[in-house]
N, CA, C and O atoms as a MOPAC input file, in Angstrom:
PM7 MOZYME 1SCF
protein

 N     34.72900 1    54.49300 1    -3.40400 1
 C     34.49700 1    53.63400 1    -2.47600 1
 C     34.51300 1    53.05500 1    -1.60200 1
 O     35.72800 1    53.21600 1    -1.49000 1
 N     34.24500 1    52.37100 1    -0.65500 1
 C     34.97400 1    52.59500 1     0.78200 1
 C     34.77800 1    51.41100 1     1.06500 1
 O     34.07400 1    50.63300 1     0.42000 1
 N     36.02600 1    50.92700 1     3.10200 1
 C     36.39900 1    49.98200 1     2.28500 1
 C     35.55400 1    48.73000 1     2.69700 1
 O     35.69900 1    47.58600 1     2.26600 1
 N     34.45200 1    49.26600 1     3.80900 1
 C     32.67900 1    48.23500 1     3.77200 1
 C     32.56900 1    48.21900 1     2.12900 1
 O     32.66600 1    47.23000 1     1.40200 1
 N     32.42000 1    49.11000 1     1.87800 1
 C     31.00500 1    48.64300 1    -0.02400 1
 C     32.48400 1    47.77400 1    -0.72800 1
 O     32.02200 1    46.88400 1    -1.44200 1
 N     33.73300 1    47.73700 1    -0.76200 1
 C     34.77500 1    46.41700 1    -1.35000 1
 C     34.66400 1    45.05500 1    -0.76200 1
 O     34.44100 1    43.98700 1    -1.33300 1
 N     34.91100 1    45.36900 1     0.77900 1
 C     34.48800 1    44.20000 1     1.48100 1
 C     33.27800 1    42.95800 1     1.05200 1
 O     33.25900 1    41.75600 1     0.78700 1
 N     32.19200 1    44.26600 1     1.19500 1
 C     30.87900 1    43.03300 1     1.29800 1
 C     30.65100 1    42.26000 1    -0.07300 1
 O     30.17100 1    41.15700 1    -0.33300 1
 N     31.28000 1    43.45800 1    -0.97600 1
 C     31.21700 1    42.53600 1    -2.50400 1
 C     31.61800 1    41.71100 1    -2.80700 1
 O     31.07500 1    40.98700 1    -3.64200 1
 N     33.37600 1    41.31700 1    -1.95200 1
 C     34.48400 1    40.71500 1    -1.60000 1
 C     33.29000 1    39.12900 1    -1.02100 1
 O     32.71000 1    38.11700 1    -1.41400 1
 N     33.48800 1    39.70900 1    -0.23300 1
 C     32.61300 1    38.42200 1     0.37100 1
 C     30.87700 1    37.78500 1     0.10800 1
 O     30.53900 1    37.02600 1     1.01500 1
 N     30.15600 1    37.93300 1    -0.62600 1
 C     29.23500 1    37.71500 1    -0.84300 1
 C     29.56300 1    36.65000 1    -2.42300 1
 O     29.39700 1    35.50500 1    -2.84300 1
 N     30.25000 1    38.29200 1    -2.93100 1
 C     31.15500 1    37.03500 1    -4.79400 1
 C     31.84200 1    36.08000 1    -4.83200 1
 O     31.84500 1    35.08200 1    -5.55300 1
 N     32.69100 1    36.54500 1    -3.68700 1
 C     34.03600 1    35.67500 1    -4.16500 1
 C     34.29600 1    34.33300 1    -3.40600 1
 O     34.43000 1    33.16000 1    -3.75400 1
 N     34.30900 1    34.93100 1    -2.35900 1
 C     34.51500 1    34.25400 1    -0.61700 1
 C     33.36400 1    33.17700 1    -0.73000 1
 O     33.54200 1    31.97900 1    -0.51000 1
 N     31.95300 1    33.84800 1    -1.16300 1
 C     30.26900 1    32.75800 1    -0.73600 1
 C     30.91700 1    31.90100 1    -1.60700 1
 O     31.16900 1    30.86300 1    -0.99500 1
 N     31.40800 1    31.84000 1    -3.06300 1
 C     31.58500 1    30.60100 1    -4.12700 1
 C     32.54800 1    30.34200 1    -4.02800 1
 O     32.68600 1    30.13100 1    -5.23300 1
 N     33.78400 1    30.06500 1    -3.51900 1
 C     34.56800 1    29.76400 1    -2.75400 1
 C     33.98700 1    28.36900 1    -1.47800 1
 O     34.02800 1    27.15700 1    -1.68900 1
 N     33.40700 1    29.17900 1    -0.00400 1
 C     32.85700 1    28.54800 1     0.56200 1
 C     31.98900 1    27.77000 1    -0.42700 1
 O     32.45000 1    26.69700 1    -0.81700 1
 N     30.67600 1    28.20100 1    -0.93300 1
 C     29.62700 1    26.79100 1    -1.02200 1
 C     30.79400 1    25.97100 1    -2.09400 1
 O     30.75100 1    24.81600 1    -1.67000 1
 N     31.59200 1    25.98800 1    -3.01500 1
 C     32.43700 1    25.37200 1    -3.06400 1
 C     32.89400 1    24.52400 1    -2.80300 1
 O     32.35100 1    23.49200 1    -3.19700 1
 N     33.83300 1    24.42900 1    -2.19900 1
 C     34.69700 1    23.87600 1    -1.33200 1
 C     33.38500 1    22.61600 1    -0.63900 1
 O     33.56600 1    21.40800 1    -0.48200 1
 N     32.23100 1    23.34400 1    -0.36400 1
 C     31.57900 1    22.14200 1     0.47400 1
 C     31.28900 1    21.04500 1    -0.25600 1
 O     31.57200 1    19.87400 1    -0.00700 1
 N     30.59800 1    21.58400 1    -1.34100 1
 C     30.25800 1    20.84200 1    -2.67100 1
 C     30.79900 1    19.77000 1    -3.47500 1
 O     30.40400 1    18.92600 1    -4.27900 1
 N     32.06300 1    20.22800 1    -2.82100 1
 C     33.13200 1    19.85700 1    -3.55500 1
 C     33.54800 1    18.19800 1    -3.06700 1
 O     33.69200 1    17.12900 1    -3.65900 1
 N     33.61400 1    18.53600 1    -2.05600 1
 C     33.62600 1    17.65400 1    -1.20300 1
 C     32.81900 1    15.66500 1    -1.48700 1
 O     33.44600 1    14.61000 1    -1.57700 1
 N     31.12500 1    15.93000 1    -1.55200 1
 C     30.51100 1    15.32000 1    -2.24500 1
 C     30.62700 1    14.95700 1    -3.65200 1
 O     30.54100 1    13.73400 1    -3.76900 1
 N     30.77600 1    15.50700 1    -4.67200 1
 C     31.35100 1    15.26000 1    -5.79400 1
 C     32.59300 1    14.38000 1    -5.98100 1
 O     32.36700 1    13.36000 1    -6.63200 1
 N     33.86300 1    14.54600 1    -5.55500 1
 C     34.81100 1    13.72900 1    -5.40400 1
 C     34.21500 1    12.39400 1    -4.92000 1
 O     34.11200 1    11.58800 1    -5.84400 1
 N     33.79200 1    11.93700 1    -3.72400 1
 C     33.03400 1    11.07800 1    -2.94800 1
 C     32.51900 1    10.32300 1    -4.07800 1
 O     32.78500 1     9.12400 1    -4.00000 1
 N     31.96300 1    10.61700 1    -4.94500 1
 C     30.88300 1    10.05500 1    -6.40500 1
 C     31.38100 1     9.99800 1    -7.18800 1
 O     31.04000 1     9.24700 1    -8.10200 1
 N     32.49200 1    10.79200 1    -7.24400 1
 C     33.42000 1    10.75900 1    -8.63300 1
 C     32.76400 1    11.44500 1    -9.90500 1
 O     32.98300 1    11.03500 1   -11.04400 1
 N     31.90800 1    12.56900 1    -9.60400 1
 C     31.09800 1    13.34400 1   -10.81200 1
 C     30.52100 1    14.13400 1    -9.94000 1
 O     30.32300 1    13.95000 1    -8.74000 1
 N     30.10100 1    15.58400 1   -11.03600 1
 C     29.89100 1    16.41700 1   -10.29700 1
 C     29.40300 1    17.46600 1   -11.54900 1
 O     29.24400 1    16.73400 1   -12.52600 1
 N     29.19400 1    18.42800 1   -11.81100 1
 C     28.89700 1    19.60200 1   -12.53500 1
 C     28.88000 1    21.06100 1   -11.93100 1
 O     27.77000 1    21.48500 1   -11.60900 1
 N     30.18300 1    22.04000 1   -11.70100 1
 C     29.76500 1    23.10000 1   -11.12700 1
 C     29.99200 1    24.00500 1   -12.33600 1
 O     30.70100 1    24.20000 1   -13.32300 1
 N     28.85600 1    24.46600 1   -11.57900 1
 C     28.72200 1    26.45400 1   -12.65200 1
 C     28.36100 1    27.49100 1   -11.59500 1
 O     27.57000 1    27.68400 1   -10.67200 1
 N     29.79300 1    28.27900 1   -12.50500 1
 C     30.10300 1    29.38800 1   -11.30200 1
 C     28.93600 1    30.62100 1   -12.37800 1
 O     28.35500 1    30.36900 1   -13.43400 1
 N     28.95700 1    32.10500 1   -11.45500 1
 C     27.71000 1    32.93500 1   -12.30200 1
 C     29.75800 1    33.84700 1   -12.12400 1
 O     30.63500 1    33.75700 1   -11.26500 1
 N     29.64600 1    34.58400 1   -13.41400 1
 C     30.38100 1    35.61200 1   -13.64600 1
 C     29.26300 1    36.49100 1   -14.46300 1
 O     28.06100 1    36.65400 1   -14.67200 1
 N     30.98100 1    37.05700 1   -14.85000 1
 C     29.88300 1    38.61700 1   -16.02700 1
 C     30.30900 1    39.22400 1   -16.96100 1
 O     31.26100 1    39.93100 1   -16.63200 1
 N     29.93100 1    39.31200 1   -18.46000 1
 C     30.76700 1    39.59800 1   -19.10500 1
 C     31.97100 1    41.21700 1   -18.58900 1
 O     33.11500 1    41.33200 1   -19.02900 1
 N     31.46100 1    42.00700 1   -17.84300 1
 C     31.97800 1    42.72300 1   -17.16300 1
 C     33.43100 1    42.35300 1   -16.41100 1
 O     34.28100 1    43.19900 1   -16.13300 1
 N     33.54400 1    40.91800 1   -16.14000 1
 C     34.85700 1    40.20000 1   -15.34400 1
 C     35.69500 1    40.06200 1   -15.98800 1
 O     36.83700 1    39.86000 1   -15.57500 1
 N     35.22900 1    40.16100 1   -17.68300 1
 C     36.01400 1    40.01700 1   -18.96500 1
 C     36.43800 1    40.84700 1   -19.23800 1
 O     37.63400 1    40.64700 1   -19.44800 1
 N     36.00500 1    42.35200 1   -19.47800 1
 C     36.10400 1    43.77800 1   -19.78100 1
 C     36.47800 1    44.92800 1   -18.75400 1
 O     37.28900 1    45.85000 1   -18.83800 1
 N     35.70800 1    44.59200 1   -17.88100 1
 C     35.98900 1    45.38500 1   -16.72500 1
 C     34.97100 1    46.83700 1   -17.03100 1
 O     34.54900 1    47.17800 1   -18.13600 1
 N     34.76300 1    47.46500 1   -15.86100 1
 C     33.48400 1    48.65500 1   -16.06000 1
 C     33.77900 1    49.76600 1   -14.82200 1
 O     34.13700 1    49.65900 1   -13.64900 1
 N     33.39000 1    51.04700 1   -15.83700 1
 C     33.82800 1    51.93600 1   -14.74400 1
 C     32.61100 1    52.10400 1   -14.06700 1
 O     31.43200 1    51.97600 1   -14.39300 1
 N     33.31100 1    52.48300 1   -12.84500 1
 C     33.20000 1    52.52500 1   -11.62900 1
 C     32.93500 1    51.68400 1   -10.86100 1
 O     32.65300 1    52.14100 1    -9.75300 1
 N     32.88500 1    50.40200 1   -10.95700 1
 C     32.01800 1    48.95400 1   -10.72500 1
 C     33.96200 1    47.81200 1    -9.93500 1
 O     34.16100 1    46.62100 1   -10.17300 1
 N     35.02300 1    48.80200 1    -9.02400 1
 C     35.81000 1    48.24000 1    -9.16000 1
 C     35.76200 1    46.99400 1    -8.34000 1
 O     36.54100 1    46.10000 1    -8.67200 1
 N     34.90700 1    46.77300 1    -7.23500 1
 C     35.04800 1    45.64400 1    -6.52000 1
 C     33.83300 1    44.73700 1    -7.40200 1
 O     34.23600 1    43.57900 1    -7.28600 1
 N     32.99300 1    44.71300 1    -7.93700 1
 C     32.33300 1    44.14700 1    -8.98400 1
 C     33.35000 1    43.20700 1    -9.53400 1
 O     33.77900 1    42.11900 1    -9.15000 1
 N     33.62400 1    44.05900 1   -10.66600 1
 C     34.76900 1    43.43700 1   -11.92700 1
 C     35.47000 1    42.36800 1   -11.11600 1
 O     35.69000 1    41.24800 1   -11.57600 1
 N     35.76500 1    42.69500 1   -10.06400 1
 C     37.14400 1    42.00600 1    -9.52900 1
 C     36.67500 1    41.02300 1    -9.30300 1
 O     37.24500 1    40.07000 1    -9.83400 1
 N     35.45600 1    40.70300 1    -8.44900 1
 C     34.90900 1    39.75800 1    -7.90500 1
 C     34.58600 1    38.24300 1    -9.34000 1
 O     34.78400 1    37.03400 1    -9.45900 1
 N     34.06800 1    39.26100 1   -10.03400 1
 C     33.85300 1    38.61800 1   -11.46800 1
 C     34.70600 1    37.68700 1   -12.22700 1
 O     34.73600 1    36.48900 1   -12.50900 1
 N     35.82300 1    39.45100 1   -12.57000 1
 C     36.98300 1    38.77100 1   -12.95000 1
 C     37.89000 1    36.96000 1   -12.05200 1
 O     38.50400 1    36.02900 1   -12.57200 1
 N     37.47800 1    37.27200 1   -10.50600 1
 C     38.33300 1    36.24800 1    -9.84100 1
 C     37.22400 1    34.81900 1   -10.03400 1
 O     37.77000 1    33.74300 1   -10.27700 1
 N     35.94000 1    34.85600 1    -9.93700 1
 C     35.31400 1    33.89900 1   -10.38000 1
 C     35.69500 1    33.35000 1   -11.69400 1
 O     35.75300 1    32.12300 1   -11.60700 1
 N     35.92300 1    33.69300 1   -12.64500 1
 C     36.53500 1    32.72100 1   -13.97500 1
 C     37.91600 1    32.52400 1   -13.20600 1
 O     38.16100 1    31.36700 1   -12.86600 1
 N     39.01300 1    33.67900 1   -12.83300 1
 C     39.85100 1    32.40000 1   -12.46400 1
 C     40.03900 1    31.35000 1   -11.29000 1
 O     41.02300 1    30.69100 1   -10.95200 1
 N     38.59500 1    31.43400 1   -10.72700 1
 C     38.56300 1    30.19600 1    -9.76300 1
 C     37.78000 1    29.05400 1   -10.32500 1
 O     37.61000 1    27.94500 1    -9.81900 1
 N     37.37600 1    29.47500 1   -11.35100 1
 C     36.92100 1    28.23100 1   -12.71100 1
 C     37.87500 1    27.94800 1   -13.25700 1
 O     37.43500 1    27.31500 1   -14.21700 1
 N     38.64300 1    27.95700 1   -13.32000 1
 C     39.62100 1    27.38300 1   -15.02300 1
 C     40.76300 1    26.63400 1   -13.59200 1
 O     41.25800 1    25.50900 1   -13.64300 1
 N     40.95400 1    27.72900 1   -12.32200 1
 C     42.09600 1    26.22400 1   -11.23200 1
 C     40.63800 1    25.46200 1   -10.74400 1
 O     41.02100 1    25.69400 1    -9.59800 1
 N     39.86800 1    25.05600 1   -10.62800 1
 C     38.92400 1    24.27700 1    -9.85500 1
 C     38.69400 1    23.34500 1   -11.23400 1
 O     38.49500 1    22.13800 1   -11.09900 1
 N     38.72900 1    23.94200 1   -12.52400 1
 C     38.37400 1    23.06400 1   -13.88800 1
 C     39.52300 1    21.88000 1   -13.63900 1
 O     39.18200 1    20.70100 1   -13.54700 1
 N     40.79400 1    22.26400 1   -13.54600 1
 C     41.72900 1    21.83800 1   -13.70600 1
 C     41.71000 1    20.46200 1   -12.55900 1
 O     41.60900 1    19.24600 1   -12.71900 1
 N     41.89400 1    21.55000 1   -11.08500 1
 C     41.81600 1    20.05500 1   -10.42200 1
 C     40.62500 1    18.75700 1    -9.59000 1
 O     40.74700 1    18.10500 1    -8.55200 1
 N     39.91000 1    18.80000 1   -10.26600 1
 C     38.55000 1    18.67700 1   -10.16600 1
 C     38.17800 1    17.79000 1   -10.60800 1
 O     37.54700 1    16.89400 1   -10.04800 1
 N     38.77000 1    17.92900 1   -12.65400 1
 C     38.36200 1    17.59000 1   -13.74900 1
 C     38.70900 1    16.03500 1   -13.74200 1
 O     37.80000 1    15.25400 1   -14.02300 1
 N     40.49600 1    15.34400 1   -13.30900 1
 C     40.03400 1    14.07400 1   -12.93700 1
 C     39.65500 1    13.39100 1   -12.24900 1
 O     39.86300 1    12.18300 1   -12.14000 1
 N     38.70500 1    14.42700 1   -11.37200 1
 C     37.90500 1    13.45300 1   -10.06800 1
 C     36.79500 1    13.51600 1   -10.92700 1
 O     35.94500 1    13.91200 1   -10.12800 1
 N     36.20800 1    13.39800 1   -12.01500 1
 C     34.93000 1    13.39300 1   -12.32200 1
 C     33.94500 1    14.96200 1   -12.75000 1
 O     32.82300 1    14.82500 1   -13.23900 1
 N     34.40600 1    16.08200 1   -12.54800 1
 C     34.04200 1    17.06100 1   -11.89000 1
 C     34.52200 1    17.91400 1   -13.00500 1
 O     35.69700 1    18.12900 1   -13.30500 1
 N     33.33900 1    18.41700 1   -13.63600 1
 C     33.42700 1    19.58800 1   -14.80800 1
 C     33.51300 1    21.15800 1   -13.35800 1
 O     33.33700 1    21.24700 1   -12.14200 1
 N     33.99500 1    22.37000 1   -14.84500 1
 C     33.84400 1    23.30300 1   -13.82400 1
 C     33.75600 1    24.36100 1   -14.65600 1
 O     34.82800 1    24.40500 1   -15.25900 1
 N     32.70000 1    25.67200 1   -15.18700 1
 C     32.72900 1    26.26700 1   -16.17800 1
 C     31.79500 1    27.43000 1   -15.54000 1
 O     31.18400 1    27.31000 1   -14.47800 1
 N     31.79200 1    28.34600 1   -16.20800 1
 C     31.24600 1    29.73900 1   -15.55600 1
 C     29.98600 1    30.30100 1   -17.09100 1
 O     30.21400 1    30.46000 1   -18.29100 1
 N     29.37600 1    30.37200 1   -16.69700 1
 C     28.35200 1    31.36200 1   -17.06000 1
 C     28.64400 1    33.14400 1   -17.23200 1
 O     29.10300 1    33.65100 1   -16.20800 1
 N     28.48900 1    33.80300 1   -18.04200 1
 C     29.63600 1    35.42200 1   -18.21900 1
 C     28.08700 1    36.58000 1   -18.81100 1
 O     28.18900 1    37.34100 1   -19.77400 1
 N     27.00400 1    36.45500 1   -18.10800 1
 C     25.58000 1    37.18800 1   -18.65800 1
 C     26.03700 1    38.40300 1   -19.05800 1
 O     26.89300 1    38.90400 1   -18.32900 1
 N     25.58900 1    39.21100 1   -20.32900 1
 C     25.83600 1    40.36100 1   -20.49900 1
 C     24.29600 1    41.14100 1   -20.07700 1
 O     23.54300 1    40.68900 1   -19.21400 1
 N     24.08200 1    42.13300 1   -20.71400 1
 C     22.65400 1    42.90900 1   -20.48000 1
 C     21.74200 1    42.00600 1   -20.63000 1
 O     21.69600 1    41.47300 1   -21.73800 1
 N     20.78100 1    41.57700 1   -19.60700 1
 C     19.22300 1    41.31800 1   -19.79100 1
 C     18.81200 1    41.66200 1   -19.14900 1
 O     19.06200 1    41.76200 1   -17.94800 1
 N     17.62200 1    42.11800 1   -20.06900 1
 C     16.41500 1    42.56400 1   -19.14900 1
 C     15.47700 1    42.15200 1   -18.84500 1
 O     14.45600 1    41.65100 1   -19.31600 1
 N     16.40500 1    42.70100 1   -16.96200 1
 C     15.42800 1    42.30000 1   -15.83600 1
 C     15.24600 1    43.70400 1   -15.46900 1
 O     15.42600 1    44.78400 1   -16.03200 1
 N     14.58700 1    43.08500 1   -13.67000 1
 C     14.36900 1    44.90000 1   -12.73000 1
 C     15.53600 1    45.24300 1   -12.67300 1
 O     15.66400 1    46.45100 1   -12.87000 1
 N     16.55400 1    44.65400 1   -12.46900 1
 C     17.92800 1    45.08600 1   -11.95700 1
 C     18.29000 1    46.02400 1   -12.86000 1
 O     19.08800 1    46.86700 1   -12.45000 1
 N     17.79900 1    46.13200 1   -14.34400 1
 C     18.57000 1    47.90800 1   -15.04600 1
 C     17.21700 1    48.46500 1   -15.48000 1
 O     16.95300 1    49.10200 1   -16.50000 1
 N     16.54100 1    48.14200 1   -14.63300 1
 C     15.54300 1    49.26900 1   -14.79900 1
 C     15.60500 1    50.50000 1   -14.55900 1
 O     14.76800 1    51.27900 1   -15.01500 1
 N     16.66500 1    50.90200 1   -13.76000 1
 C     16.82400 1    52.17400 1   -13.25500 1
 C     17.90100 1    52.94300 1   -14.60700 1
 O     18.12000 1    54.13600 1   -14.81900 1
 N     18.25500 1    52.08500 1   -15.11800 1
 C     19.64300 1    52.38200 1   -16.09400 1
 C     18.66200 1    52.83900 1   -17.22200 1
 O     17.83200 1    52.13100 1   -17.79300 1
 N     18.93000 1    54.19200 1   -17.43300 1
 C     18.40300 1    55.21700 1   -17.95900 1
 C     18.40500 1    54.59300 1   -19.37000 1
 O     19.41000 1    53.88600 1   -19.44000 1
 N     17.58900 1    54.54500 1   -20.72400 1
 C     16.70800 1    54.50400 1   -21.76600 1
 C     17.97000 1    54.68800 1   -22.79500 1
 O     18.32400 1    53.94900 1   -23.71400 1
 N     18.58200 1    56.04000 1   -22.28700 1
 C     19.72700 1    56.71200 1   -23.94400 1
 C     20.80300 1    55.71800 1   -23.53600 1
 O     21.53100 1    55.30300 1   -24.43700 1
 N     21.07100 1    55.12300 1   -21.84600 1
 C     21.88400 1    53.72200 1   -22.22600 1
 C     21.84700 1    52.81900 1   -22.70500 1
 O     22.70600 1    52.34900 1   -23.45100 1
 N     20.61300 1    52.25400 1   -22.31900 1
 C     20.13300 1    50.35500 1   -22.46900 1
 C     19.89800 1    50.59900 1   -24.39900 1
 O     19.95300 1    49.66900 1   -25.20400 1
 N     19.57300 1    52.47800 1   -24.86400 1
 C     19.49000 1    52.02000 1   -26.36500 1
 C     21.33500 1    51.87900 1   -26.87600 1
 O     21.60300 1    51.25700 1   -27.90400 1
 N     22.14800 1    52.34500 1   -26.26300 1
 C     23.73400 1    52.06600 1   -26.50500 1
 C     24.05200 1    50.81800 1   -26.81800 1
 O     24.39400 1    50.36000 1   -27.90800 1
 N     23.91000 1    50.27800 1   -25.75100 1
 C     23.88300 1    48.89700 1   -25.09800 1
 C     23.48700 1    48.24500 1   -25.74500 1
 O     23.98200 1    47.12500 1   -25.61800 1
 N     22.22100 1    48.37800 1   -27.03400 1
 C     21.58200 1    48.04100 1   -27.89800 1
 C     22.13900 1    47.69200 1   -29.19900 1
 O     22.23300 1    46.62400 1   -29.80400 1
 N     22.46000 1    48.81200 1   -29.44300 1
 C     23.40000 1    49.09300 1   -30.42500 1
 C     24.61900 1    48.75100 1   -31.05500 1
 O     24.86500 1    48.60900 1   -32.25300 1
 N     25.51000 1    48.61600 1   -29.83000 1
 C     26.39800 1    48.05100 1   -29.57900 1
 C     26.50300 1    46.72000 1   -29.81700 1
 O     27.65100 1    46.36300 1   -30.08200 1
 N     25.12800 1    45.31000 1   -29.80300 1
 C     25.09900 1    44.07500 1   -29.74800 1
 C     24.94400 1    43.84300 1   -30.83100 1
 O     24.08300 1    44.38500 1   -31.52400 1
 N     25.94300 1    42.77100 1   -31.31700 1
 C     25.87200 1    42.58100 1   -32.47400 1
 C     23.78300 1    42.08600 1   -32.84200 1
 O     23.24800 1    42.23000 1   -33.94200 1
 N     23.25700 1    41.68200 1   -31.90200 1
 C     22.30300 1    40.80600 1   -32.37100 1
 C     20.99300 1    42.00300 1   -31.98500 1
 O     19.80000 1    41.70700 1   -32.06000 1
 N     21.36900 1    43.00800 1   -31.68200 1
 C     21.06200 1    44.28800 1   -31.47700 1
 C     19.20500 1    44.34200 1   -30.86900 1
 O     18.20400 1    44.84200 1   -31.38200 1
 N     19.46700 1    43.40500 1   -29.29800 1
 C     18.87600 1    43.80200 1   -28.57700 1
 C     19.44100 1    43.47200 1   -27.36800 1
 O     20.57800 1    43.00200 1   -27.32000 1
 N     18.52400 1    43.73800 1   -26.01600 1
 C     19.05800 1    43.04500 1   -24.52700 1
 C     18.75100 1    41.46200 1   -24.40200 1
 O     17.73600 1    41.08200 1   -24.98700 1
 N     19.81800 1    40.11200 1   -23.42900 1
 C     19.25300 1    39.27700 1   -23.30600 1
 C     18.16800 1    39.19700 1   -22.88200 1
 O     17.73200 1    40.32200 1   -22.63700 1
 N     17.00500 1    37.88300 1   -22.50900 1
 C     16.05100 1    37.61700 1   -21.79300 1
 C     16.86200 1    36.97200 1   -20.94600 1
 O     18.05900 1    36.74100 1   -21.11900 1
 N     16.05400 1    36.62400 1   -19.83100 1
 C     16.00000 1    35.94400 1   -18.58600 1
 C     16.63300 1    34.40900 1   -19.32000 1
 O     17.77300 1    33.95200 1   -19.22600 1
 N     15.19700 1    33.73600 1   -20.20500 1
 C     15.23100 1    32.75100 1   -20.63300 1
 C     17.29500 1    32.72900 1   -21.24500 1
 O     18.00300 1    32.18000 1   -20.40100 1
 N     17.92700 1    33.15600 1   -22.27700 1
 C     18.94900 1    33.05900 1   -22.50400 1
 C     20.22200 1    32.48200 1   -21.75200 1
 O     21.14900 1    31.87000 1   -22.28200 1
 N     20.03400 1    32.90300 1   -19.97200 1
 C     21.18000 1    32.75900 1   -19.66400 1
 C     20.48700 1    31.10300 1   -18.85700 1
 O     21.23800 1    30.20000 1   -18.48800 1
 N     19.26400 1    31.05800 1   -18.75900 1
 C     18.41700 1    30.06500 1   -18.20300 1
 C     18.96500 1    28.15200 1   -18.65400 1
 O     19.33400 1    27.07600 1   -18.18500 1
 N     18.56300 1    29.05800 1   -20.15400 1
 C     18.97200 1    28.09700 1   -21.12200 1
 C     20.61000 1    27.68900 1   -21.32300 1
 O     20.88200 1    26.55600 1   -21.72200 1
 N     21.63100 1    28.61500 1   -21.04100 1
 C     23.09100 1    28.25900 1   -20.86500 1
 C     23.52600 1    27.20300 1   -19.80100 1
 O     24.35800 1    26.30400 1   -19.92000 1
 N     22.60000 1    27.60400 1   -18.52300 1
 C     22.94700 1    27.03600 1   -17.25600 1
 C     22.44300 1    25.68600 1   -17.96300 1
 O     23.38400 1    24.89200 1   -17.96900 1
 N     21.41600 1    25.19600 1   -18.50000 1
 C     20.87800 1    23.69500 1   -18.89300 1
 C     22.17100 1    23.01100 1   -19.42800 1
 O     22.78000 1    22.01500 1   -19.03700 1
 N     22.41900 1    24.01700 1   -20.61300 1
 C     23.26600 1    23.38700 1   -21.44900 1
 C     24.35400 1    22.39300 1   -20.16000 1
 O     24.30700 1    21.22900 1   -19.76200 1
 N     25.17100 1    23.46600 1   -19.87500 1
 C     25.79300 1    23.22900 1   -18.83300 1
 C     26.44200 1    22.21800 1   -17.93800 1
 O     27.53700 1    21.73000 1   -17.65800 1
 N     24.87200 1    22.16000 1   -17.57600 1
 C     24.36100 1    20.91700 1   -16.20200 1
 C     24.35500 1    19.54600 1   -17.20400 1
 O     24.79500 1    18.47800 1   -16.77800 1
 N     23.78900 1    19.68700 1   -18.63700 1
 C     23.38300 1    18.42700 1   -19.34900 1
 C     24.46100 1    17.87300 1   -19.68300 1
 O     25.52800 1    18.48700 1   -19.70500 1
 N     24.33300 1    16.58700 1   -20.00300 1
 C     25.34200 1    15.51200 1   -20.49700 1
 C     25.77200 1    15.57600 1   -21.79600 1
 O     26.76200 1    14.91100 1   -22.09900 1
 N     25.15400 1    16.32800 1   -22.72500 1
 C     25.40100 1    17.59800 1   -23.17000 1
 C     26.84800 1    18.47100 1   -23.40600 1
 O     27.32300 1    18.90300 1   -24.45700 1
 N     27.22600 1    18.53500 1   -22.36600 1
 C     28.35500 1    19.11400 1   -22.03800 1
 C     29.42100 1    18.79000 1   -21.33100 1
 O     30.08900 1    19.67900 1   -20.80100 1
 N     29.74900 1    17.47700 1   -21.21100 1
 C     30.14500 1    16.16900 1   -20.61700 1
 C     32.17600 1    16.62800 1   -21.00900 1
 O     33.22300 1    16.41200 1   -20.39900 1
 N     31.84700 1    17.26500 1   -22.22000 1
 C     33.83100 1    17.33500 1   -22.22700 1
 C     33.65500 1    18.68900 1   -22.35300 1
 O     34.33100 1    19.14900 1   -23.27400 1
 N     32.76100 1    19.77600 1   -21.55600 1
 C     33.11000 1    21.43900 1   -21.20900 1
 C     33.83700 1    21.45900 1   -19.80400 1
 O     33.51800 1    21.31400 1   -18.62400 1
 N     34.76400 1    21.66400 1   -20.40100 1
 C     35.27800 1    21.67900 1   -18.84400 1
 C     36.12600 1    23.30800 1   -18.45900 1
 O     37.13000 1    23.36700 1   -19.17000 1
 N     36.02500 1    24.27600 1   -17.77900 1
 C     36.90300 1    25.52600 1   -17.62000 1
 C     36.26400 1    26.62600 1   -18.58100 1
 O     36.52500 1    27.80900 1   -18.35800 1
 N     35.89300 1    26.46700 1   -19.05600 1
 C     34.71700 1    27.03600 1   -19.79700 1
 C     34.18400 1    28.23900 1   -18.96500 1
 O     33.59600 1    28.01000 1   -17.90800 1
 N     34.43200 1    29.94600 1   -19.55500 1
 C     33.67500 1    30.54900 1   -19.60800 1
 C     32.13000 1    30.94500 1   -21.25500 1
 O     32.01000 1    31.35700 1   -22.40900 1
 N     31.73200 1    30.65800 1   -20.63300 1
 C     30.26900 1    31.22200 1   -22.21200 1
 C     29.46000 1    32.85300 1   -21.22000 1
 O     28.75400 1    33.13800 1   -20.25300 1
 N     30.40600 1    33.60300 1   -22.61400 1
 C     29.66800 1    34.80500 1   -22.90000 1
 C     27.82000 1    34.05100 1   -23.34700 1
 O     27.44900 1    33.16300 1   -24.11400 1
 N     27.15100 1    34.92500 1   -22.45500 1
 C     25.87600 1    34.77600 1   -23.25800 1
 C     25.36400 1    36.42600 1   -23.17000 1
 O     24.63400 1    37.04500 1   -22.39500 1
 N     26.06100 1    36.74100 1   -24.24800 1
 C     25.66500 1    38.47700 1   -24.16000 1
 C     25.23900 1    39.18400 1   -25.47800 1
 O     25.38500 1    40.40100 1   -25.58400 1
 N     24.70500 1    38.42200 1   -26.50300 1
 C     24.89900 1    38.82000 1   -27.56800 1
 C     25.70900 1    38.76800 1   -28.53200 1
 O     25.24500 1    38.61700 1   -29.66200 1
 N     27.21100 1    38.88400 1   -28.32800 1
 C     28.31400 1    39.64800 1   -28.96000 1
 C     28.47000 1    40.32100 1   -28.38000 1
 O     29.64900 1    40.01500 1   -28.19600 1
 N     28.31500 1    41.30300 1   -27.67000 1
 C     29.03000 1    42.32600 1   -27.18100 1
 C     30.16500 1    42.48100 1   -27.03600 1
 O     30.66400 1    43.54500 1   -27.40200 1
 N     30.69700 1    41.80100 1   -26.64500 1
 C     31.92100 1    41.54400 1   -25.96200 1
 C     33.07600 1    40.51300 1   -27.02200 1
 O     33.86400 1    39.69300 1   -26.55000 1
 N     32.86500 1    40.90800 1   -28.94200 1
 C     33.92000 1    40.63600 1   -29.66100 1
 C     34.95300 1    41.24300 1   -29.89100 1
 O     35.80900 1    40.74900 1   -30.62400 1

């Protein structure tokens, strides 16, 4: 991995989240309410071969989520993260079928996730039903990381 490859992923996935959160938190603090929902990944929890830069950012998102949950919670703002597993999207179409089948076999639910599975996690965390959820990392991975 080159320095440029490292920096590009860090800049987008970590610095970008920091900058966006910093900007929106000001308005949420003024209002005394808000919900920040970050995007991590299950590889941010358990790692993945050949993805040091990506894993570092997704692990960093988890750390930032927990810090901000502590810092902003008393100001009426919850901060949580969703950690998607392997989801049937265009992004995995280049993954060999043999690997996809292996992932399905390792997943207790026996399938890849659907985009709706991830959307529903975000909808829950954005809703009033999650008003006492703060600092959580919701793995939406069919049980792959058990």
